[in-house]
N, C-alpha and C positions, 0 to 999 in steps of 0.2 A: 497398824498400831494407832490407836486413838488416844490422845492425851488432852485433857481438858485445859491444861496450862499452855498448850501450843497455840501460837498466833497463826491464824489462818487468814490468808489474804487472796482475793481473786483479782488479778490484774487483767482488766479487760480493755479491748479496743481493737481497732483495725490493724492491718499489717503496717509495717514500717513505723512502729511506735517504740521499738527498742525493748519489747517485753522480755525476749530471751536474753538479751544483753544485761538487762536489769536483774534477771534471775541468777545469772552467773556471778555478778558482782555480790549479790546477797549471800550466795552459797559460799564464796571465798571469804566472806566475813566471819564464817564459823569454822570450827575446828574440823568438823566432818559434814558431809552433805551428799545428797543423791538427787539426780535430776533425770526424769523420764521424758523421752522425746519420741515423736511419732514415727520417725524413719531411721533406719540403719545409717543412711547417708548423712542425715542431720546429726545423729549421735557421733559419728566420726568427726564431723566438722567441729562440734562443740568440744569433743575430747582434745582435738588438736589445739584449740584455743587455750584450754585450761593447762595443757601440758606446756605450752609456750610460756605461761605465767608461773606455774608452780613446779614444773619438771615432771618427768614420767614416773618417778619413784613413788608418788603419792596419789596418782590418778589411775583409776580403773575404767576399762571399757568393756561393757557386757551387753552383747546383743545375741540374737539367736545363733549367729554364725561366728561370732568373735568373742574372745574372752581374754582380756589382758588385765590381770589382777596382781599388782606388785604386793610384796609382803606388808608394806607399811601404808596400805591404801587409806586415804582420807576422803577422797571424793570419787563418787561413782557416777559414771555417765552411761546411761542404759536406754534401750528402747523400752517403751511402756510395758510391753509384754514380758521383758526380761528383768524388770525391776525386782531385786530381792526383797523378801518380806522379813519383817522383824529385825531390821538392821539397827534401829534405834539411833539414827544419825540426827545431828542437831538440826539439819535443814533438809527439806524435801520439796521438790517442785515437779509439776507435771505440765508439759507444754501442749498447746493446741487442745485444750480441754473440751472444746466444742465437738470433738470427735466422739464424745459420748453418744451422739445421735447417729453415728455411722452404722449402717446395717451389718457390716462385716465384723468390725472390731470394737464397736461402741461399748459392748458389755465390759471389756477390759478397762477402758477409760472410766466408765461409771464405777467399777469396783475400786479404782484408785481414788476417785473422788470421795467415795464413801468410807474407805478403810485405811488409806495410806496417810501417815502423818509424820512430820518431823517433831523431835522433842521440843524444839524452841520455835520453829517457824515452818509453815507450809504455804507454798505458793501454787495457785492454779492460774495459768496464763491462757488466754484465748479470746474468742470473739465475744462481743457484748451481748450476743443472743443467748448466752448462758446465764445471764444475770438472774432470771426468774428461777430456773431449776436449782441453781446453787443456793439462792436465798431460801428455798423451800427445803432442800435436802441437807444443807449445811448452814443452819441459821446463825451460827456463831461467826461465820465468815465476814470479813471486812472487804469492801470493794474499793479498788483504785482504778479510776478511769484514765486511760492514756489516749492522747490525740495523735493523729498521724502527723509526722514531721514535715510532710510535703504534700502537695496537691496531686490528686489523681483525676485525669480528665479523659472523657470519652472522645475518640477522634474518628469514629465511624468505620467504614469499610475501606480497605486498601488491597490492591493486588500484591501478591508476594514480590513481583518484580519491582514494585515501588515501595517496598518496606524500608523504613529508615534504618540506618546502622544502629547497633546495640539493641536489637529487638529479639524477643523470645516469641516463637510461634508455637502454640500449644496444640497438640493432637491427642486424641484419646484412644489410639490403637497403635500397635507397632507398625502396621502397614502405612498408616497415615503419617507417622513420624518419618519413616524412611522416604516416602514419596516427596514430602516437603523438603527434606534435607537434600535430596537429589536435585530438585528444582533450584534450590538456593546455590548448590554447587555450580550449576551451569550458568546461573545468572549473576551471582554475587561472589563467587569464589569459594563458597563452602559454608558449612555450619557445624557447630558442635552438637552432639546428641546426648540428652540426659533422660534416662528412664529409671523408674523405681527398681526394675529387675537387674540393672547393672550392679556390678560389685562396686564398693567404694573406690577401689583402685581405678577401675575403668571410668567411673563417674568423675573422679577428681582429675584424671588425665584429660577427659573431654572438656571439663569446666576450665581447666588451665588454658586450653586452646582459645576459649572465649575470653577469659579474664586477661590473658596476655596480649589480646588484640590480634592473634593470628587469624581469627575469623571474627566477623562482626555480627553473626547471627547464631541463635541458639534454638534448637528444636527440641521440645520436651513434652513429656506427659504432664498430668496434673501433679506429679510428684514435686514439681518446683513450688507448688503452693504451700508446702509444709515447711516453711521457715528457711529454705535454702537461700543464703544471702549472695546475690549476684548483682553485678552492675548492669541492670537492665533499664533502659529508658522507655521501652514500649513493649506491651504484651498484646499479641493478636491471637484470637481464638479461631481455629480452623473448623471447629464444630461446636455445637451448643448442647450436645447430648453425649452420653457415654454408656457403656455396658458395665453394669455394677456387679457382674458375676452371675446374674440371673436374667436380666432383661435390659433393653435399651431404655434409658429414662432421660428426660431433660435435666440439665443442671439448674439447681436453685440459684437465685441471685446471690445468696451468701457464699455459695461454692464458687461462683464466678468471681466474686469479690476477693476471695481468698487467693485465687491465682492471679487476678489482675493486679492485686496489691504488690506483687513482686516488682512492678515497674516503679522506678524512682527510689533512690536510696538516700538516707540521710535527709539533707535539705533539698535534694534535687527532685523536681517534679517529674511525674511520670504520666504516660498516656496508655490507653488500652483501646482495643477495637476488634474488628473481625476481619477475616480474610478467607479466600477460597470459596467454598460453597456455604459457609455459615451466613445465615441471614443477619442483617443489621439488628442491633438491639432496639427494642422499642424505647421510647423516651422515658417511660416510668422506670424500667429496669436500669437503664443507663444512669438515671439520676440517683436511684437508690444506691447503686454501687459507688457513685462519686460522693454521696452524702453518708455512706456507711449506715444506712437505715434498712434493717431487715426484720423479717417476722421472727419474733422471739421463739425459742424452742420451748415446747410444752412437755415433751416426754423424752426420756433417755432410755437407751437400750440397757437391759439388765439381765444377768444370768447368776444363778445362785452360786455363791462362793463357798458355802458350808456343805462340802461334798461328803457323801457317805460311801466308804470303800468296802463295805461288808461283802458285796457281790457286784457282779456286772449290772444286774438288774437294779440294785439299789443305787449304784452310781448314775445310771441313766435316769432313774426317777428323780434323783436330787438335781441333776442338770436341767431337767425339764420342769422344775417347779416354777410357778408363776409368781411375779413380784407382788408385794403388798404396797399400796400407795398409788395415787393417781398420777404421779410424775414419772413412774417407771413403767417400761414396756418390755415384755418378754422378748428377748433376742431371738432372731430366727436361728434355725439349726445351723451351727457353725461346722466347719470342716472336721474339727476334732471330734465333735459329737457324732457326726455322720460316719466317721471312720470307726468309732467305738461300736456303733450299732451294726456296722457291717461285720466286724470281727466277732461280735457276740453271736453271729450265726455260724461261726466256724467251730466245729466240735472240738478240735485240738486246742483251740484258744480257750474255750470255756473250761476245758479240762485242766489247763494250766492255771487259769485265773480262779483258783479255788479258795483263796483267803485274801485278807485285807492287803497284805504286802504285794501279792501278785496282781491284784486289781489295781492298786496304786501304780505299779510298774506298767501295766497295760495302758493306763490313762496317760502316763508320761510319754509312752511311745505314740499314742494317738495324737498327741499335741505336736508331733513333728510336722511342720508346715509342708504343704504339697507344693514344693518349689518347682517340681518338674511340670506339673499341670497337664499330664498326659490324659488321665481319666481317673475317676474316683475309684474304680475297681483296681486299676493298676497301682494306685497309691496304697490301697488297703492291702494288696498282696505283698508289697514291700514291707509295710509295717508288721505284717504277720511273720515274715522271715526274721526281722530284727527282734521282735518280741520273743520268738522261739529261741534265738541265740542267747538273749539276756536271761531268760527264765531258766534255760537248761544249764548254761555255763557261768552265768553271772556277768558275762561280758561278751562283746562281739569278737569272734576269733580274728587274729591278725591276718591270716591268709585270706579270709573273706574280705576284710577291709582293703587289703592290698589289691585283690582282684578288681574290686569296684573302682578303686582310685586309678589303677593302671589303665582301665578302659577309657577313663575320662582324660587322662593326662596326655592330650594331643593338642597341638597348636595349629594344625593345618585345617583347611576348610573355609567356608564363607561365613558371613556374619550370622546367619541363622544357625549354622552348625555350632559355631563357638558359643552363641547365646544359650543353646541347649546344654552344652557341656558345662557352662557356668551355672545353669540352674541345677544340673545334676550334682555338681561338686558341693553346692550349698547344702544339700541333704547330708552329706557325709561330714561337712564342716560342722553342721549343727550337732550331729551325733558325737563327733569328737569333743565338742565343748561340754557335753553333759558329764557330770562327775560320776566316775565309776563305770561308764559304759564301755570303755576300752582299757586294755591292760596298761599301755604306756601312753597316758594322755598327752604328755608333752610331745612325744614323737608324732602321734597322729594329728595333733593340732598343727604342728609345723608342716607335716606332709600335705594336709588338706589346704592349708594356707598357701603353701608354695605352688600347688597345682592351680588354686584359684588365681594366684598372682600371674602365673604364666598364661593361663587362658584369658585373664583380664587384659594383659598386655597385648596379646594377639588380637583380642576383640577390639581394643582401642586402635590398634594399627589398621585393622580392616575397616573400621568406621571412618578413620581418617583418610585412608586410601579412597574409599567410596564417596565420602561426602565432603571432603576438603580438597580443593585445588590450591595447594599452597602457593603455587606460582601466581595465579590470578589474585589470590588474597593478598599476597605481599605487595604486588604491583598496585592494586587498587588502594591499599592502605597508604603506601608511599605517595601516590598521586594525591590522595585526600589531604595528606599532611604537607603537601607541596614541598617535598624533599627532593633533592637532586638524586636521580637514579644512576647507579653505576652499571654500565654495560661493558661487556668484554666480547671480542670476536676472535676465535681461534683460527688457525691456518686452514681449517676446513670450511670457514664461513659460518660456523655455529655461533649463535648469539646467546649469551646468558646475561640476564639482568638481575642484579642482586643475588647472583649465584643460581638462578633458575633458568633452565633452557626455555627460550621463547620462540626460536625460529632460526632462519638462516638469512645471511646477507649475501645475495647473489648479485654481484656487481654493485650497483647503487640502488637496488630495490630490495626491500625487506619482505621475506616470505614467512608469515607467521606459522607456528606449529599447527599442522592440520588437525591435530587431535582436539583443538579448541573449536567450539561451535557457538553460534548465536552471540548472545551478549558477552559471553566469556571471550570469544575471539575478538570482538570489538574492543573490549577493555584491554586485552593483551596487546593488540596492535597499537593502540593509543599510547600505552605506557612504554612499549618497546621503541617506537619511533622517537619519543621524547628523549629516551636514554641514549639513542643512537646518534643524536645530533653531532657530538664531537667525533664519533667514528666516521661519519660521512666526510667530514673535512679532512681527516687524516688519510682516508682512502683516496679522496680526490687529489690530494697532493702527490701521493704515491703513483697514481695513474697518470698524472700530467707529466711526470718525469720518467715514465716507463718507456723503454725502447720500442720501436715499431715491431720488433720481432715478437713481442708479447700480445700484439693486437692483430686481428685478421678479420676478413669479411667472409660471410657464408654465401653459398650459391643462391640463397633466398634474400640476399641483401642485408642480412643481419651483421652487426658489428660486435665482435667478441673480444673480451679481455680475458685471456685464458679460456676457461670453460664457461664463462658467464656472459650473457648478452648485456651490452651497455648502450646499445643504440641500433639504429637502422638507417639505411640509405634511402633518400627520397629524390625524386626527379628535380634537377635544377634547370636553369635557363638554357643550358646547352648540354648535349649528351656527355661531354667530357668534364662537366662541372656539376657533379651530383652534390646534394646537400645532405645534412646529417640531422636526424631526430634522435634525441637521447632518451634513455630509460633511467630516470632519476626520480625517486620518491619526492613528493612535494615537501615532505618534512625535512629533506636535506637542505632546502633553501636555494635561492637563486644563485648564490656564489658558486656552490658546488655544481649546479646545473650548467652554468656558463663555462666553468673550467673543463668539465667533461666534454661539452660541445666543441670548444676550441681544440682540445686535443684530438678528438675524432676527426674534425675537419682537416687538421694538419696531416693526419695519417692518410686519409683517402686522397687528398691532393697530391701527396708525395707518391702514393701508390699509382695513381693515374699518370703522373709525370714519368715515373720509371718504366712502366709497362707500355705506355703509348708515346714514348719519346719520338719515334719517327713521325707519327701522325701530328704531334704537337709542333715539331720542327716544320712540317709541311704547312701547317696553318699560320706559322709566323714568318714564312719566306716572303719577304717584300719584293723580291725580284720577279716573282710570278705575276703575270698580268693577263688581262683578256680572258680568253677561253681557258687557259691553263689555271688561272686563279679560280675561276668558277668551278672547274673540274676538281681542284684541290678542296674547295668548300664541300662539294658533293662527297668526296672521299672521307672528309672529317665527319660529316653527318652520318655516313654509313659505317663509321668506326673502323675504317681501313679495309673493308671487304664489300665489293660492289658487283652485283651481277651485270655482266656486259650487256645483256638484253635491255636493261633499264636505261643505259646511257649509250646505246648504239650510235645514235646520231651525233652525240657530243664527241664520242671517240673519233668518228669519221671526220668531224670538223677540225680536230686537232692537227696542226701541222707537225712536221718532224721536230722542229725546235721546241715546240711546246711539249711534245712527248719526251724529248730528251731531258728537258728540265724536270719533268715529273719523275722520269726514271732515276734521276739522281737521288731522289728521296726514297728509292727502293720500291717504287710502284712497278708492278709487272702487269702488262696488258695481255692477259690470257684470252683463249678463244671463248671460254665460258665466263670467266670471272676476272675482274681487275682487282688486284689485291697487293698487300705488302707482306711478303713471306715472313718477315720477322714477327708480324702480329698473329701468325697462325700457331705460334708456340702455345703450350698449355696454359701458362699463367695469363698472358693477354686474352686468350680465348675465354677463360673463366670470368675475368672481369668484364670483357666485352658483352657477354651474355647478361650479366647483372645490369650493366648500364643500358643495354638495349631493352631489357624487360622493364626498367624504370620508365624509359621514354614511351614505351608502348602502353604503360599503365596496367600491366598484368597483375592479377591478384596472386597467382602462383608462378614462380619463375621456373622455366625449364632448366634442367641441369646439362652441363657440357658432357660430351662423350668421353670415355676413358682415353687418356693420352696414348699416342703411338700407333693407333689403328688406321689402316689405309681406308677400309670400308667399315661401316657400321649399319645395323638394321635401321630402316626408315622408322621414325617415330610417328605413330598414328596420332591424329588430332593435335599435332604440334602447331603452334602459331605460325602464320605465314612469315617466311623469312628466317625461321629458326635454324634451318640447315645452313644457310649462308653465314649467320652469325657464329655458328659452330666451326666454320671453315670447311664445310662439306657441301656437296650438291646431291640432292635426291635423284636417283635414277633406278626406277623399278623398286624392288623390295629392299634395296640397300642404298646407302648414300656413300659417295666416294669423296675423299679429301680433295680439295680443289687444286692443290699443287700437283698431286698425282694424276688428277684428271687432265691437267695441261700436258703432262708427260705422255699420257695416253693419246691425247689429241695430236701431239707431234708424230707419234707412230702411225696414226690413222691417215695422216695427210698423204702418205706415199701409196696408200691402198686404193684399188679401183672400187669405189663405193657404188658405181653404177652397175658394173659388171658382176660384182660380188667378190668377197674375199673371206678367208678363214682367219680365226684368231691365231696369232703367233705366240710362241712360248714366252716372249718378252712381255706381251700384253697381259697374259695370265700371271706372269711373275710379279709385275709391279702392282697388280691389283690384289694378288694373293687369293684369287677366286678359282673355283672349279669352272669347268666349261659351261655348265648349266647356269651358274650364278653370273658368269660373264655375259651370257646371252641375254639374261634379264637386264643387266646393266646397260648393254648396248640398246636394248629396246627402250629403256628409259631415256637414252640420249637421242632417240629418233631413228634408229636403224631397225630394219626388218631382219629378223633372225629366222632362217629356214633350217629345220632340223632334218637330217638324213642319216642313213646308215650305209655302210659299205664294208666289203671284206677288208680285213686288216692284212695288209701286205707286209710280209716279213722281209727283213734285209737278207741279201745273199749270204749263204752259209760260208764261213771262213774255214780254212784248213784247221783241223783239230790240233791243239798244241801238243807239244811233246809230253809223253807220259810223266816224265819227272817233274814237269812244271805244274801239272794238275789243273783241272778246271777247264772251262771253255772260254774262248776269246769273246770279249763283250761285243754286242751287236749295236749298230748305229740306230738311232731313233728314226722311225720311218715317217713321222709327221711332226710338224711343229708342236702339236699338242703333246706328243710323246716326249719331245725334247725338253719341254718345260719342267724344271725340277719340282716346282711346287704343284703343278697341275697333273703331272704324269700319274700320280697315285690316285687322282680323283676321277680320271676319265672313265666313264661308265661304258660298258659293252652290252650289246643286245644280242638276242639269239639270231641265228642266221635266217635269211628270208625263207618263207615257207613254200616258195614256188618250186615245182618239180623241174628237173633238167631232163634232157633227152636220155641220159644214161642212168637215170635214177633206178629203173627196174633192174637193169643189168647189175648195177652196184649192189642192189639188195640181194640178187641171186648169188653173187660172188661170195667166196669164203670171207669170213669176218676179217681175217688177217690181211686180205687184199683190198678191202673196202677203203676208199679214200677218206681221209679225216674231214669232218665238217669244217668249213672255213670259219675262222674267227671274224667277227664283225666289230666295227667301231662306230660310235656316234660322232657326227660332226655338224657344225652349223655354218651356213653361208650367210654373210651379212651384206645387206645392200642398204643404201640410203633411202629412208622413207619419205624424204621430201621436207620434213619438218621435225623439230625436236618436240617430244612430249612435254607436258607441264612438269615442273619439278614435283617429284613425289608421285607422278603418274606411272603406270605400268607400261612397259615396252610392248611391241607387237606380240601377238600370241605366237607361241612356238609349237602349236599342236596341229599345224596344217590347215587352220581355218583362217579365213580373212576376217575383216572387221565385222562383216555381217554374220559370221558364224558358218558360212558355207565352205565346204572343202574346196580347195583349189588344186588338189592333186599333187601338192608339193610336200616333201618331207614326211610322207606317210609311212615310211619304213617298208616300201614295196620294192626297193631296189631300183627304182626308176627316177632319173633326174627330170627336170622340167621339160627337156627336149623329147622325152619319151623313150630314149634308149636305156637298156639296163645298165646299171652302174658298172657291171663287169666288162662292158664293151668299151669303156672310156680308157684313155691312155694308161697302159699298164706299166707300173714301175719295173725297171729292169729290162724292158724291151728296148732293143737297139733303136736309137732315134726317138724313143718316147720321151715325152716331157716329164720332168720331175713334178711331183705333187706340189702345187703352189696355189696361190690365191685364184688364178684364172683357170686352172685345169678343170675344175668342176663347176664352172660358171654355166648358167643356163643359156648364156648368150655367147656368140663367137667372139674371139678376141678382137679388140679394136686394132686397126692397122698401126696407129700411133697413139701415144698417150696424150690426152688433152685434159685441160682443166675442166672439171665437172662443175658447172655453175650451180648445181644443187647442193654440193658439198660445202658446208659452212667453213670447214677448215681451209679448203682450196680457195673458196671465195675470199677469205681473209688474206690468204697468201697472195692472191692476185692483186688485192688492193694494196698490200705492202709493196709489191713490185712496181706498181704504178705510182708509188710515192704519195699515196693518200694518207 
């Protein structure tokens, strides 16, 4: 509506001049008014401001997808496309009037410039580049120039990682916006996301994250350039070109200025620059933006508003008319015209659109925006369906609407899925807002709005989950504000700072949450350690007063408080005086570190004193002197277990008094080892291995054998001396506990080691070994083991017991091996010799019932002293009948012949009158000695002889 008496004013100037605020003030000075804004988001923002001043009962909001119209509406806030015509309000304003030059929407703004007026006042607000076209097209307009209230300065190029807080980074595609937001989440704690395709609800929720300070960064499309008021200090462009719907084109300086102008609000100065792959601005462009000097607009996009609805062809022709006048340019074919042309090719549509009303209806349907953006053909198909329902029924059926909405009303899925649903619901929101298109307008407006709200909330939640790390954001903000951070540690050691989980406190070391990476992890740890300072002191006090039962050492030398490592043992000046190295974060401070160190040193000192009390008493005995004192020193150095071979001469030099004084301290002089039996218990052994490993400088400490075992497998590649520190001696494939070895040595002293002997049941019993294992053990101790086989002689049959008693009388064991309870089950038997006897053929010819039974055979070993003990861990003599050179010596080959050459069956037979019982000498290869003499080659006998001589 044009009125000659209406005052028309063009308020021009750069951003941050208060133009929109000025227009709101002017409108509220009148009884009625209408203001058109370029974006649905901005319309909602202005609507909220006016409602806060005048109340919701007199303010209407009309956009393509929203329609809030109270009965007593005085002020209308609309998008430019949705501005009602012919309202006759006192005041009318159009914001961002420079969009008249926009290729997509420019013809709508140009139409408002030419035809929309308030009865008393009309305002056009926008860039100074519109001064020339407005002067030409609206000659009666007055001009008001407004200057920017703050300075805008170009700051060059910056990496995103160095972007200052309160920055907005602008991308021109969804993919670009998401990539930047993801990078900011990792490095800065997160970012809010603002795009034109978001619903007002999602956009407002995202902006609140930024405005409330939960995040310091905003990633947006160029939608923020259209008047959205945000507290932005810096604007950075990630690109300098955009896709305008048809092609990629560089952004003009005035377009960059429109966006960059969002930096700095009120009297606060702002900066702008580039980031990412965007090249730096050249000096001329940067200076033009700072000075707000741009090339004036020459032509405005125009489309005929005087439409003819006689037929589809007439409507299309009127829409394609060219403008008259040098300042107007025919607009390119818009989406609505393109849809109209597509539907004009559908026979059913042309049949329906046969008069002016139906053509007008078709045009209204074609003006439904393509929110979905799938394809032009897909959009045209949807419009065809909607037009068919409206033309045939006068409204869209409820069941059809319900089906469309039900398919969209879902809140699961990722960001892209929810964004698509939000775009889809906008179509039906737009349909529900049109008067008369649905039966129950109120119901469907509420339904579509509710679905949009649910999807919007879900989208906001997904955006926040993906692009905002609230934890890092909160901690960084508090650190920047230099506020004291509140940390809490639960009984599981989980640490929360300001209510956010940040990691775990393990002993006195903080382990950050492993989900944080890079700069995020660094910031997280810095904030957490600062907040944990009081917790470290409280924990140190609790640890210092903890009983020793809560502290322990590991077999690798670690020091544990419960399940957490708090330190480790390191070698000290003496084996029994280890030192402590603590595991305490530097942020805990020196006081905490010293307190933990003192407590751990007290613990290990007491542990050594308790477990090695006999050894410590030995070291403190002032009555020991001379050789005894020196020997005591050797014992302490060896941690109470000393191989005799290493101190053979020292032992020989000790007199009886010195030995007696040492024995008072519990020292036992064994044939193989000199040791303190009390120190062979599991607890001292475990600690002894750790202390020995420290003195040896081992990187990995060997572990002690399971407690209670007499023999254990030899450990391959074990450090030299490991078996001794464990309280064992390696002998063949197994190691035997040194106290049990000494008991075995006592048994072996009475045996004829030169003539040969067999294992007794007691020998097998104390070692818990099978005969084969025992033979390997003896080989490791320096004995030769010769394997043989012989018929197993059964004990004489006893009279059968009475029938009423049942069973047979038990038979006596015929060999010491059979008598051994542990070894009897293990004795292996071999097949009878393969040699033929004189009666073999006769036995074969006799009836089977009369054939003599095959004699049972048993395996036995004959042990003789080999002259020297093998090295610890070495294998004993071979038991397969071969000498050291691998040549057969004719012994123990299972041929039934002993070394003398006679068959075994000819040797003393048990049960024969006058025959000798089976014993150690019965099967010796040598004749029995006339009298038993001390064997000088037997180490046990030699030691015994020495004792008898008083050495």
